[in-house]
Structures are given as C-alpha cells and as structure tokens.
C-alpha positions as CSV (number, residue, x, y, z in Angstrom):
1,M,109.2,50.6,103.7
2,R,107.6,53.2,101.5
3,V,106.6,52.7,97.9
4,I,108.5,55.4,96.1
5,S,105.8,57.7,93.8
6,R,107.7,60.4,92.6
7,D,108.1,58.7,89.0
8,G,108.1,62.1,87.0
9,Q,110.8,63.1,89.5
10,H,113.0,60.2,89.1
11,R,112.7,60.2,85.0
12,E,113.8,64.0,84.9
13,Q,116.7,62.8,87.0
14,S,117.6,60.0,84.5
15,Q,117.6,62.3,81.6
16,R,119.9,64.4,83.5
17,S,122.3,61.9,84.2
18,A,121.8,60.7,80.4
19,T,122.5,64.4,79.3
20,L,125.6,65.0,81.7
21,A,127.0,61.5,80.4
22,N,127.2,62.3,77.2
23,M,128.8,65.7,78.1
24,I,131.7,64.2,79.8
25,R,132.1,61.5,77.1
26,W,132.5,64.6,74.6
27,V,134.8,66.0,76.9
28,V,136.8,63.3,77.7
29,G,137.0,62.2,73.8
30,I,138.2,66.0,72.9
31,N,140.8,66.2,75.7
32,A,141.8,62.2,74.5
33,A,142.4,63.5,70.9
34,I,144.3,66.7,72.0
35,F,146.4,64.6,74.3
36,I,147.2,62.1,71.2
37,L,148.1,65.0,68.9
38,C,150.5,66.6,71.3
39,T,152.3,63.0,72.1
40,A,152.8,62.9,68.0
41,I,154.0,66.2,67.8
42,W,156.4,65.6,70.6
43,F,158.5,63.4,68.8
44,I,159.4,65.7,66.3
45,S,159.8,69.0,68.3
46,N,162.7,70.7,69.4
47,D,163.6,70.9,73.7
48,A,161.7,74.0,73.8
49,M,158.8,72.9,72.1
50,R,158.5,69.6,73.8
51,Y,158.3,71.5,77.3
52,V,155.3,73.5,76.1
53,L,153.5,70.4,74.7
54,S,154.5,68.2,78.3
55,V,152.7,71.0,80.4
56,L,149.8,71.3,77.7
57,M,149.2,67.3,78.2
58,L,149.7,67.5,81.8
59,A,146.8,70.0,81.7
60,Q,144.4,67.9,79.7
61,L,145.2,64.7,82.1
62,V,144.4,67.3,84.7
63,N,140.9,68.3,83.1
64,V,140.0,64.5,82.6
65,Y,140.5,63.9,86.4
66,I,138.6,66.7,87.6
67,V,135.7,66.0,84.7
68,S,135.6,62.3,86.0
69,R,135.3,63.5,90.2
70,Y,132.8,65.8,89.1
71,Y,130.7,63.2,87.3
72,R,131.1,60.6,89.7
73,A,129.9,63.0,92.4
74,Q,127.1,64.0,90.2
75,L,126.1,60.1,89.8
76,V,126.3,59.3,93.5
77,E,124.1,62.2,94.6
78,Q,121.4,61.4,92.2
79,Q,121.1,57.7,93.2
80,S,121.0,59.1,96.6
81,L,117.7,60.9,95.6
82,A,116.3,58.7,93.6
83,S,116.5,55.9,96.4
84,I,115.9,58.3,99.5
85,D,112.3,57.1,100.0
86,V,113.6,53.1,99.5
87,G,115.2,52.9,103.6
88,N,118.6,52.4,104.4
89,K,118.8,48.4,104.5
90,F,118.8,46.2,101.4
91,T,116.7,43.5,103.5
92,F,113.2,43.0,104.4
93,S,112.8,45.9,106.9
94,D,109.3,45.1,108.1
95,P,109.8,43.9,111.8
96,T,107.0,41.3,110.5
97,T,109.0,40.2,107.6
98,S,111.9,38.7,109.7
99,E,111.2,34.9,108.6
100,A,111.2,35.7,105.0
101,N,114.3,37.7,105.6
102,N,115.4,34.8,106.8
103,R,114.7,32.3,104.5
104,W,115.8,34.4,101.4
105,K,119.1,34.4,102.9
106,S,119.6,30.8,103.4
107,I,117.9,29.9,100.1
108,Y,119.4,32.6,97.5
109,E,122.5,34.6,99.3
110,N,125.0,32.0,98.3
111,M,123.3,31.0,95.3
112,P,126.2,31.8,91.9
113,L,123.2,32.4,89.7
114,P,122.3,36.9,90.6
115,A,118.8,37.0,92.1
116,L,116.8,40.0,93.3
117,Y,113.1,39.7,95.2
118,M,111.2,42.8,93.9
119,S,107.7,43.6,95.4
120,K,104.9,44.3,92.8
121,K,105.2,48.1,93.3
122,G,108.7,47.9,92.1
123,Q,110.8,47.9,95.6
124,I,113.9,46.2,95.3
125,V,113.6,44.6,98.6
126,A,116.2,42.2,98.5
127,T,119.6,40.8,96.5
128,N,122.0,38.0,97.0
129,R,125.6,38.1,97.0
130,A,125.8,37.3,93.0
131,F,124.0,40.3,92.1
132,R,125.7,42.9,94.4
133,D,129.0,41.7,92.7
134,L,127.5,41.9,89.4
135,I,126.6,45.5,89.8
136,G,129.3,46.4,92.3
137,V,127.4,47.3,95.3
138,K,127.5,46.5,98.9
139,E,125.2,44.5,100.9
140,H,123.4,47.6,102.5
141,Q,123.4,50.0,99.7
142,P,119.6,51.0,98.8
143,L,118.7,50.4,95.0
144,T,115.6,50.7,92.8
145,D,114.9,49.2,89.6
146,E,115.6,52.6,88.3
147,G,119.1,52.5,89.6
148,I,120.1,48.8,87.6
149,I,118.3,49.1,84.5
150,D,119.2,51.2,81.8
151,P,115.8,54.0,81.2
152,A,115.2,52.8,78.0
153,H,114.5,49.4,78.7
154,L,112.9,50.0,82.5
155,P,109.3,50.5,80.9
156,C,109.5,47.0,79.0
157,F,111.0,45.4,82.2
158,R,108.1,46.6,84.6
159,V,105.5,46.1,81.6
160,K,106.8,42.4,81.9
161,M,106.7,42.1,85.4
162,G,103.1,43.1,85.9
163,Q,102.4,40.4,83.0
164,V,103.9,37.8,85.3
165,L,102.0,38.9,88.4
166,M,99.1,39.2,86.2
167,D,99.2,35.7,84.4
168,K,101.4,33.8,86.9
169,H,103.7,32.8,83.5
170,N,107.5,33.1,83.8
171,V,109.0,35.7,81.5
172,T,112.7,36.2,79.8
173,I,113.6,39.0,78.6
174,E,117.0,40.8,77.2
175,V,117.6,44.3,79.1
176,K,120.6,46.7,79.2
177,G,121.3,46.8,83.0
178,L,123.7,49.7,84.8
179,H,126.6,48.6,87.1
180,Y,126.9,51.2,89.7
181,E,130.2,52.7,87.9
182,G,127.6,53.9,85.2
183,Y,128.5,51.4,82.5
184,P,126.0,49.1,80.8
185,Q,125.9,45.6,80.8
186,D,124.1,43.0,78.4
187,W,121.2,41.1,80.7
188,L,119.0,38.0,80.1
189,V,116.8,38.7,82.5
190,H,114.1,35.8,84.2
191,I,111.1,36.9,85.8
192,H,109.8,34.4,88.1
193,Q,106.4,35.0,90.1
194,S,107.6,34.2,93.7
195,L,105.8,32.4,96.8
196,H,105.1,34.5,99.9
197,F,107.9,34.4,102.1
198,S,105.5,34.7,105.0
199,E,101.6,35.5,105.1
200,E,102.8,39.3,106.0
201,Q,104.9,39.7,103.2
202,E,103.6,41.5,99.8
203,A,103.6,39.3,96.4
204,G,106.5,40.1,94.4
205,C,108.4,38.7,91.8
206,I,112.4,36.8,91.9
207,I,114.5,37.7,89.1
208,Y,117.3,36.0,88.0
209,I,120.3,37.4,85.9
210,Q,122.9,36.0,83.5
211,D,125.2,38.0,82.3
212,H,125.5,37.7,77.9
213,H,129.1,38.9,78.0
214,A,130.3,36.4,80.8
215,K,128.9,33.5,78.9
216,R,130.3,34.4,75.5
217,H,133.7,35.3,77.4
218,M,133.4,31.7,79.0
219,T,132.6,30.1,75.6
220,E,135.9,31.7,73.8
221,E,137.9,31.1,77.1
222,I,136.5,27.1,76.7
223,H,137.2,27.2,73.1
224,Y,141.0,28.4,73.2
225,M,142.0,26.0,76.3
226,S,140.6,23.1,74.0
227,Y,142.2,24.1,70.3
228,Y,145.7,26.2,70.9
229,D,148.4,25.2,72.8
230,D,148.7,27.8,75.8
231,M,152.9,28.0,75.5
232,T,153.4,28.5,71.9
233,G,150.4,29.9,71.1
234,L,150.0,27.5,68.2
235,P,147.0,25.3,67.3
236,N,147.1,21.7,69.0
237,R,146.4,18.5,68.2
238,R,142.3,19.0,68.4
239,K,142.7,22.1,66.4
240,L,145.0,20.3,63.6
241,M,142.6,17.2,63.0
242,Q,139.4,19.3,62.6
243,H,141.6,21.4,60.3
244,I,142.5,18.6,58.2
245,N,138.6,17.2,58.3
246,D,137.2,20.3,57.1
247,L,139.8,20.5,54.2
248,L,138.5,16.9,53.6
249,R,135.0,17.8,54.0
250,M,135.2,21.1,51.6
251,A,136.9,18.9,48.7
252,K,134.1,16.3,49.0
253,E,131.2,18.8,48.9
254,K,132.8,20.8,46.1
255,E,133.6,17.9,44.1
256,E,137.3,19.6,43.6
257,P,140.8,18.1,43.2
258,I,142.7,18.1,46.3
259,Y,146.3,18.0,47.4
260,I,147.2,18.0,51.4
261,S,150.4,17.3,52.6
262,V,151.1,16.6,56.5
263,L,154.6,17.0,57.6
264,Y,154.8,15.5,61.0
265,M,158.5,16.7,62.9
266,D,159.9,15.3,66.2
267,I,162.9,16.8,67.6
268,D,165.7,14.5,68.1
269,R,167.1,14.0,71.5
270,F,165.1,16.7,73.0
271,K,164.9,14.7,76.3
272,R,168.5,15.3,76.7
273,I,168.6,19.2,76.4
274,N,165.3,19.2,78.9
275,D,167.9,17.3,81.5
276,T,170.6,19.3,80.7
277,F,168.7,23.0,81.1
278,G,165.6,22.2,82.6
279,P,162.1,21.9,81.9
280,D,161.9,25.8,81.6
281,F,164.4,26.0,79.1
282,G,163.2,23.3,77.6
283,D,159.8,25.5,76.9
284,M,161.9,28.5,75.8
285,L,163.7,26.3,73.1
286,L,160.3,24.7,72.5
287,M,158.8,28.4,71.8
288,Q,162.0,29.4,69.7
289,I,161.4,26.1,67.5
290,A,157.9,27.2,66.9
291,E,159.0,30.9,66.1
292,R,161.6,29.9,63.7
293,L,159.0,27.4,61.8
294,L,156.2,29.6,61.4
295,R,158.7,31.8,59.1
296,K,158.5,29.0,56.5
297,M,154.9,28.7,56.4
298,N,152.4,30.1,54.1
299,P,149.3,32.2,55.1
300,H,147.5,28.9,54.3
301,D,149.6,26.4,55.9
302,V,148.9,25.6,59.3
303,L,151.9,24.8,61.9
304,A,150.7,22.7,65.3
305,R,152.1,21.8,68.4
306,M,150.9,17.9,68.6
307,E,152.7,17.2,72.2
308,G,156.0,17.3,74.0
309,D,158.7,18.4,71.5
310,E,156.3,17.1,68.8
311,F,154.8,19.5,65.9
312,A,153.1,19.1,62.9
313,C,152.0,21.5,59.4
314,V,149.4,20.8,57.0
315,L,150.5,22.1,53.7
316,T,147.6,23.4,51.1
317,S,149.8,25.8,48.7
318,I,152.2,22.8,47.5
319,H,151.3,20.9,44.6
320,S,153.8,18.4,44.2
321,D,156.1,15.5,45.7
322,Q,158.7,17.3,44.8
323,H,158.0,20.6,46.5
324,V,157.2,19.4,49.5
325,A,160.5,17.5,49.5
326,E,161.7,20.7,49.4
327,Q,160.0,22.4,52.0
328,A,160.9,19.5,54.4
329,R,164.9,19.9,53.5
330,Q,164.2,24.0,54.3
331,L,162.7,23.3,57.6
332,L,165.4,20.6,58.0
333,H,167.9,23.3,57.1
334,M,166.6,26.1,60.0
335,M,167.4,24.0,62.6
336,D,171.3,24.4,61.5
337,E,171.3,27.8,63.1
338,P,172.0,27.1,66.9
339,F,169.8,28.4,69.7
340,L,171.0,30.3,72.5
341,L,170.1,28.8,76.2
342,R,171.7,30.6,78.9
343,D,174.1,31.9,76.3
344,I,175.3,29.0,75.2
345,P,174.9,27.9,71.6
346,V,172.8,24.5,71.1
347,H,172.2,22.7,68.3
348,V,169.0,20.8,67.0
349,A,167.9,18.3,64.7
350,M,164.5,17.5,63.8
351,S,163.2,14.0,62.0
352,I,160.1,14.9,59.8
353,G,157.4,12.1,58.5
354,V,155.6,12.9,55.1
355,T,152.2,11.7,53.7
356,I,150.5,12.8,50.7
357,Y,146.8,13.4,50.2
358,N,145.4,13.5,47.0
359,E,142.6,11.8,44.7
360,E,144.5,9.1,43.0
361,G,143.3,5.4,43.8
362,G,140.3,6.9,45.2
363,R,142.0,7.9,48.4
364,I,139.7,10.5,48.8
365,H,137.0,8.2,50.4
366,Q,139.2,6.6,52.7
367,D,141.5,8.7,54.5
368,D,140.9,11.0,57.3
369,A,142.8,13.4,59.7
370,A,143.6,10.7,62.1
371,S,145.0,8.5,59.4
372,L,147.0,10.8,57.4
373,V,148.6,12.0,60.9
374,K,149.1,8.3,61.8
375,K,150.9,7.6,58.7
376,A,153.3,10.3,58.8
377,V,154.0,9.6,62.7
378,S,154.6,6.0,61.1
379,A,157.2,7.6,58.6
380,M,158.9,10.2,61.2
381,S,159.4,6.9,63.5
382,K,161.3,5.3,60.5
383,V,163.2,8.0,60.1
384,K,164.3,7.9,64.0
385,E,164.9,4.3,63.0
386,Q,167.5,5.4,60.4
387,G,169.4,8.0,62.0
388,K,167.1,11.2,62.8
389,N,167.8,14.7,61.1
390,S,166.1,13.8,57.7
391,Y,162.7,13.2,56.0
392,L,161.1,10.2,54.7
393,F,157.5,9.9,52.5
394,Y,155.1,7.5,54.1
395,T,154.9,4.3,51.6
396,P,152.1,1.3,52.4
397,E,155.0,-0.8,53.3
398,M,155.3,1.1,56.5
399,N,151.6,0.0,57.4
400,V,151.0,-2.4,59.9
401,V,147.7,-3.0,59.1
402,T,147.8,-6.0,56.5
403,L,146.1,-8.9,56.5
404,E,145.2,-9.1,60.1
405,R,142.9,-6.5,59.7
406,L,140.8,-8.4,57.3
407,T,141.0,-11.4,59.3
408,L,139.7,-9.4,62.6
409,E,137.1,-7.8,60.6
410,H,135.8,-11.5,59.8
411,E,136.3,-12.8,63.1
412,M,134.4,-9.9,64.5
413,R,131.3,-10.4,62.6
414,N,131.6,-14.0,63.7
415,A,131.6,-13.3,66.8
416,L,128.3,-11.8,67.0
417,L,126.7,-15.1,65.8
418,N,128.6,-17.2,68.7
419,N,128.0,-15.2,71.6
420,E,131.4,-14.1,72.3
421,Y,130.5,-10.4,73.0
422,E,129.6,-9.2,76.6
423,L,128.2,-6.0,78.3
424,Y,130.3,-4.4,81.1
425,Y,128.8,-1.8,83.3
426,Q,130.6,1.1,84.7
427,P,128.6,2.7,87.7
428,Q,128.1,6.5,87.4
429,V,127.8,7.6,90.9
430,E,126.3,10.9,92.4
431,M,128.7,13.4,93.7
432,N,126.8,14.1,97.3
433,T,125.5,10.8,98.1
434,E,128.2,8.6,96.6
435,R,125.0,6.2,95.5
436,I,124.7,4.7,92.3
437,V,122.4,6.9,89.5
438,G,123.4,5.3,86.3
439,M,125.3,3.2,84.7
440,E,127.1,2.8,81.1
441,A,127.0,0.0,79.2
442,L,130.5,-1.3,77.4
443,I,131.1,-4.1,74.6
444,R,133.7,-6.4,75.8
445,W,134.9,-9.4,73.2
446,N,135.7,-12.6,74.6
447,H,138.0,-14.1,71.3
448,P,138.0,-17.6,71.9
449,H,141.8,-17.8,70.7
450,K,143.0,-14.4,71.2
451,G,141.3,-13.9,74.5
452,R,140.1,-10.2,75.7
453,I,140.4,-8.1,72.4
454,P,140.6,-4.5,73.7
455,P,137.8,-2.3,72.4
456,N,140.0,0.3,70.5
457,E,141.4,-2.7,68.3
458,F,137.8,-3.5,66.8
459,I,135.7,-0.6,67.5
460,P,137.2,1.9,64.7
461,L,137.2,-1.5,62.6
462,A,133.7,-2.0,62.9
463,E,133.0,1.8,62.3
464,E,135.1,1.8,59.4
465,S,133.4,-1.1,57.6
466,G,130.1,-0.3,58.6
467,F,129.5,-3.1,61.1
468,I,128.9,-0.8,64.2
469,V,125.3,-0.2,62.9
470,T,124.4,-4.1,63.9
471,L,126.8,-4.2,66.6
472,G,125.3,-1.1,68.1
473,E,121.9,-2.2,68.2
474,W,122.6,-5.4,69.8
475,V,124.6,-3.4,72.7
476,L,121.2,-1.2,72.7
477,E,118.9,-4.0,73.1
478,Q,121.2,-6.0,75.3
479,A,121.5,-3.2,77.8
480,C,117.7,-2.5,77.9
481,F,117.0,-6.1,78.4
482,Q,119.3,-6.6,81.2
483,N,117.9,-3.0,82.7
484,K,114.7,-4.4,82.7
485,R,115.7,-7.5,84.3
486,W,117.3,-6.0,87.7
487,Q,114.2,-3.7,87.7
488,D,111.8,-6.7,87.7
489,A,113.9,-8.3,90.6
490,G,113.1,-5.3,92.8
491,L,116.6,-3.4,92.3
492,P,116.7,0.1,92.1
493,P,115.5,1.5,89.0
494,I,118.4,3.5,87.5
495,P,118.9,4.7,83.4
496,V,121.7,2.6,81.5
497,S,123.6,4.8,79.2
498,V,124.4,3.7,75.4
499,N,126.9,5.2,73.1
500,L,125.6,6.0,69.9
501,S,128.2,5.8,67.1
502,V,128.1,8.4,64.1
503,R,126.6,5.7,61.4
504,Q,124.0,4.9,64.1
505,F,123.2,8.3,64.6
506,E,122.8,8.8,60.7
507,Q,120.4,5.7,59.9
508,K,117.0,7.1,58.9
509,N,115.3,4.4,60.8
510,L,116.9,5.4,64.3
511,M,113.8,5.9,65.8
512,E,112.0,3.0,64.9
513,V,114.8,0.6,66.4
514,V,114.8,2.9,69.9
515,Q,110.9,2.6,69.8
516,E,111.2,-1.5,68.7
517,V,113.9,-2.1,70.9
518,L,112.2,-0.4,74.3
519,R,109.1,-2.2,72.8
520,R,110.5,-5.9,72.9
521,T,112.6,-5.4,76.4
522,G,109.6,-3.7,78.1
523,L,112.0,-1.2,79.5
524,P,110.7,2.6,80.4
525,P,112.2,5.3,77.9
526,Q,113.1,7.2,81.1
527,Y,115.5,4.6,81.7
528,L,117.5,4.7,78.9
529,E,120.0,7.6,77.8
530,L,121.7,7.8,74.5
531,E,125.6,9.0,74.4
532,I,126.2,11.0,71.5
533,T,129.5,13.3,70.4
534,E,129.5,16.8,69.4
535,T,130.2,16.1,66.2
536,M,127.0,14.5,65.4
537,T,125.2,17.9,65.9
538,L,126.8,19.6,63.3
539,D,123.7,18.9,60.6
540,V,121.8,21.4,63.1
541,E,118.4,20.7,61.3
542,R,118.5,16.9,61.1
543,A,120.2,16.5,65.0
544,S,117.4,18.7,66.4
545,K,114.5,16.9,64.6
546,V,116.1,13.5,65.8
547,L,116.7,14.8,69.5
548,S,113.0,16.1,70.1
549,Q,111.8,13.1,68.9
550,L,113.8,10.8,71.1
551,K,113.1,13.6,74.0
552,Q,109.3,13.3,73.0
553,M,109.6,9.6,73.3
554,G,111.0,9.8,76.8
555,V,114.3,8.9,76.2
556,S,117.0,11.1,77.7
557,I,120.1,12.8,75.7
558,S,124.3,12.9,76.9
559,I,126.6,15.1,75.3
560,D,130.1,12.5,75.3
561,D,133.6,13.4,75.3
562,F,132.3,17.6,75.7
563,G,134.6,20.1,75.3
564,T,136.9,17.6,72.8
565,G,134.5,18.7,69.3
566,Y,132.7,21.5,68.3
567,S,131.9,22.7,71.6
568,S,129.4,25.5,71.3
569,L,126.3,27.2,73.3
570,H,124.0,27.0,70.6
571,Y,123.6,23.4,70.9
572,L,123.5,23.4,74.1
573,K,120.3,26.2,74.1
574,N,118.3,24.6,71.0
575,F,119.0,20.5,71.6
576,P,117.4,18.8,74.7
577,I,120.4,17.8,76.2
578,H,120.4,16.4,79.6
579,R,124.1,15.7,80.3
580,L,127.3,16.8,79.4
581,K,129.9,14.6,80.1
582,I,133.7,16.3,80.7
583,D,136.0,14.2,78.7
584,R,138.6,12.3,80.8
585,S,141.5,14.0,78.4
586,F,140.7,17.0,80.8
587,V,140.3,15.1,83.9
588,R,143.4,12.8,83.7
589,D,145.4,16.0,84.2
590,L,143.7,18.5,86.0
591,E,145.6,18.3,89.1
592,H,148.7,19.5,87.2
593,D,148.0,21.4,84.0
594,P,145.8,24.6,85.0
595,N,144.2,24.7,81.4
596,D,142.8,21.5,82.2
597,A,141.7,22.3,85.2
598,A,140.2,25.8,84.2
599,I,138.3,23.8,81.4
600,V,137.1,21.5,83.6
601,S,135.7,24.4,86.0
602,A,134.3,26.3,83.3
603,I,132.5,23.4,81.8
604,I,130.7,22.6,85.2
605,A,129.8,26.3,85.6
606,L,128.7,26.6,82.0
607,G,126.1,23.2,82.7
608,H,124.9,24.4,85.9
609,T,123.8,28.0,84.6
610,M,122.3,26.2,81.4
611,N,120.4,23.5,84.4
612,I,122.2,20.6,82.5
613,H,123.7,17.7,84.6
614,V,127.6,17.7,84.5
615,I,129.3,14.2,85.0
616,A,133.2,13.9,84.7
617,E,134.3,10.5,83.1
618,G,137.9,9.3,84.3
619,V,137.9,9.9,87.4
620,E,141.0,7.9,89.1
621,N,142.2,9.8,92.4
622,T,141.5,11.6,95.4
623,G,142.6,14.6,94.2
624,Q,140.7,14.7,90.9
625,L,138.0,14.0,92.9
626,R,138.0,16.8,95.6
627,F,138.7,19.3,92.5
628,L,135.6,18.1,91.2
629,Q,133.6,18.2,94.5
630,A,134.6,21.5,95.2
631,H,133.7,22.8,92.0
632,A,130.2,21.2,92.3
633,C,130.5,18.6,90.0
634,D,127.0,16.1,90.0
635,E,128.1,13.1,89.1
636,I,131.4,11.2,88.4
637,Q,132.7,7.9,86.5
638,G,135.9,6.3,86.9
639,Y,138.0,3.6,88.3
640,Y,138.3,5.6,91.6
641,F,134.9,4.3,92.2
642,S,134.8,0.7,90.0
643,P,136.2,-0.2,86.6
644,P,134.0,-1.5,84.3
645,I,132.4,-4.7,85.6
646,P,130.3,-7.5,84.3
647,G,126.8,-7.7,85.3
648,P,126.6,-10.2,88.0
649,E,129.0,-8.0,89.8
650,I,127.0,-4.6,89.6
651,E,123.9,-6.3,90.2
652,V,125.7,-7.2,93.4
653,M,126.6,-3.4,94.2
654,L,122.9,-2.6,93.6
655,Q,121.7,-5.2,96.0
656,D,124.3,-3.8,98.6
657,Q,123.1,-0.2,97.9
658,L,119.5,-1.3,98.2
659,A,120.4,-3.1,101.4
660,S,122.0,0.0,102.9
C-alpha cells in the first residue's frame, strides 16, 4: 500500500467540497422557503391560482431532487479521487501482513466500540464493523483520514497522533467526524499506540471512537423510561417521589412556609372493567382517565400514574384544607360523565385519600415523600372500606405505627448487646464461568420471642432513629473479620460488599472508621467493596472527595439500585465507580415489560462503554439469566444461584469451588 503524498490536492478538494456544500444548503433553503410560501398561499387561493401554485411547488421539489443528486455525485467523485492511492481493500493488503490482518479481525472486528488502525504515515489500514456502521460505509470501501474527519479538526488530529507515536502516551480528543453521506458527527476519539501485529507491519495507532450524541441519547432514554409511564406519558412513582422530596428540600433550604397536599386516587372496580373488555381496552380507559384528570391540574401541580389503576397528584397551588377538599370533589365529579369503550358508555368511580403537609407541629422535619404517600394510601384504603367513590383526609388514627414501633426501637438497640444479629451472605457470580467472585453481606435479626424479623421492618426504623450508623459499623467490621478468617483458612480471596446508609456516608469520620476496621481485622482493602446509592452523590463536592479517598485507600465503590435515583453520566464519568448494580425492580419484569428490558440493556451497554462492571440483582429464573447473558452482563446476584445464606453455608460453597 502506497502513502498518499498529494496533501495540497486533497486540501483543495476539501475546500471545493465545503464550498459546494454551502451552495447546496442555500439552494435547498431558498427552494424550501418558496415551497412553504406557495403552500400558505394555496389555502387562500381560487382554483386557477391553486393550479399555478401546484406547478410551481412541483418545480421546487424537482429542483431540490436534481441538486441533491448532483451533490451526491460530486461527493462520490471527490472521495474516489482522494483515496485513489490508498488501494481497493480495507484490510492489511501487504502479503507479509496476513498475520496482522487475521489478528486484527479476531480481536477487533466484532468489538461493539468503533475502532480503526492507522499507520504513522496516516494510512487507514483497517477498521472494524462498528466503525463502518458508524460512518455508513461497506467493508471494502477505501477511506482516508481526510474522508472521515472534518477539515477544521484534521490538523489537530494529526498532531495528536504524532504525539502518541512519539511520547508513547495515549491521548483523548474531541473532533468532528464525517458520515459517508456528508453530515458531521461529534466524536470522542481515544488514540492509543498499537503494538506491532507482525514484525513486518509498520507501527501505528489504534483509534477508538465514542459517539457523544449516542451517549446523550442513551442517557435521555434511560431517564425517560425510569421516570415516566410509557402508556399515559405521565410521571411515574419514582418521578412523583422525587418531586415531593425536591419540594421539601427546597422549602427547608429557603426556610419558607410550605403547604403540600397529596391526593392518592384508585379507580373503583377497575378489575371488572378489565375482565369485561380486555386489557387493551382497560389501557385505553386509563389513558382517557389520565387525560380527564389533567384538565383539573394547574400548571404547578403534578399528576402521576403510580401503578395499575392508581394515580396520585401533588398540589402546591392550594393553601387551605377547604380548597383541597373542593379539588377532591371536582375530581370525583369529573368521573360522572361516562367513558366510551366499544361505543358502550362505561361509568367509573374513584376513591381518593388526601394528606396535607405543612409546618404545623414541626412536621417539616419528620415527613418525606414516602411517608406522605403512605398516609394518603391509608386514607384511600379507608375510603374503600367505607363504600368507595368518595374522599377522606388522613388522620393519625389511621396510622398503624404506634407503641409497637417504640418497643421495636428499644429491642433493636438491645439486640446488638445480646448478639441477636447475624450476617447472611449472598454470592455474586461471574456470568461466563459461574464461579463466585464476590458476596454481599446482609444483616438478619433473630428476635428471642418474635423469631426472624425481616430487614424491611427494622432497617427503616434504624435509619429514622439514627441507630443505622452504629448498626452499619457492626456489619462492616463483622463482614471484614469473617472474610479475613476465610482467606486465612485458604479459601479463595474474594471481595465482600457492604451497604453504606445515607447517614453513614454523611459521617465526617467515615474514612477513619473504614481504616480502623481494616486495621483491626487485617483484611486487605482490595477485598472490601462499599455500596452506595445514587442519591448520596448529589453533594458532588463532598462525594467526590470521599470516594477519591476510598479509592486511594484501595477500597472499591459500587452504585447500588442504579437507575432508580438521579441517574447521571456526570458521576459515572468523574467518580471512581467500579461497579453498577442494576436494581431488581428492572430485572424482575424484563421478560414481560419491554421498557424494563430496554432499561437493563441500556445500563449494561452504558457500563461497558465506560469500562465499568455491571451486576444484575434479583435474578430468579432462566429467562432473566438468558437475557442478561445475551447482553453480556458481567455478574449476577439472586435466588437463581443462591438466596442469602449464613456464613457456614457459604463457606461450604467456597470450599467446593476451591476443590473444583
């Protein structure tokens, strides 16, 4: 393959191409303007004038078609001239490089990340399928760097490539790439010096390309599917909860009075309608109900579909109980008019539970989105018990949390002194080898009189009371101590994952606590992984400092329940994240819900693109496993492989793995 040396001619061709493109844009723009003007006049003209305008509009379309064909022909001709000296194959064409060609294909051809091999003289020697798909060319189509990079960015690209070859340091730059059709693309280009594929092969660079627009679109798609209902287009439960918490947080920061009312609505006897007309017509009814409810919402109010036939709205424009009651009555009244299903009028009733949030009684420091919605649901359930098709305000008498919670909190603290807590471990399995490569430590409470108390009963209470900090430190030390003991016994050294609560993460002495635990237990830091949630990274400055210190210490960080909080590429890019854990709510229904399947596949692709391991939680059946295998998820965790089990049982599993 010969080196292209006619740089002046290629630059002149690029300039002519740019000039021609600008002229074409002007011609197309003028024709489009005339076409739009004719269209506008056509609607107010008589028949004779419409005939003249129709002929003129047809002429504009023909003109645009001819100009476009001419531009395409010129573009193809210039690309052919620019690449005439490159050769006619998109592989290593020298016979001495057949070994290099084979190695390139075996390593890079099926890689999902676009890649190409360029010699130090600027020749594009080979590409992979992902790159060809990115710019829209075929496998044996000749290319040059001038044909794939915008002329304004080409000098900088060549300089950076020369630096990589000279300084032996990899470089990442942003450039404007060119699709074969001529339109620009935003690329993030990673230039790496390549090892020789064979002794005869000329040294060059491996270039990897990321499409900024694709990443941005992926983020937006994940966000929409996570926070909006695909059927009605309304915000979903996650979005509503986030909105309420944001209102509470802003009110607390600004120290301003706040009045929020939450109305939780459930369609009465919806199952009977669904069974009669079928689920498709049931969905149509829900969309009609959503549209009708939206009519009564003010611009500052938020209506959400919570699940099934349940809706909720947050009102911030009403500041009295009387007005909230009037709004609830109007919403009920809107259901009086029948809906049409198969041309059959269907009457629908609704039950509404209402809860009010204001500063009275100091509640501004106690309630959050979850408790407000829970109270509204309690009131709505009371409406259904009393006959449905009405509304009720929440009252403390509806709250089932009474003296039992105070008793449970006291017993929870004594349980630590009485050694009633126990750690269970759930294995984390590598997808390809099905070997245990990690484990998550999970706390269990063996009450002497009540038996096993589920974590979802005492963990929220521990978080509310602040006892979670003490309990979390106990879990951290016990997990590290047990892991060190297993390693000393000759079992495979694998990391143990420990969940950090929000209160723990906010502790100023977190680093000292982790260091002291590792010192006392003797566990090397690389065998400890701390799991945090997305909401812990909202304070970017503090989170960045804490996570960087943990990384320097050698401790790994994973994002738990990814996709359910403030999912953002910002912290994935800037924080030292080792693993993403896909929330079990997405994995549970991925076989039946296309949105959940799309979210899971998008998270896996995003993690791999950013060189972050991805583990799926809650894997319980073969269908879920096959889906995750098909999308190259790195690890799985769930009942399909093993439920959380006591320490002695997982020790047996590790011994069996060591023996095999």
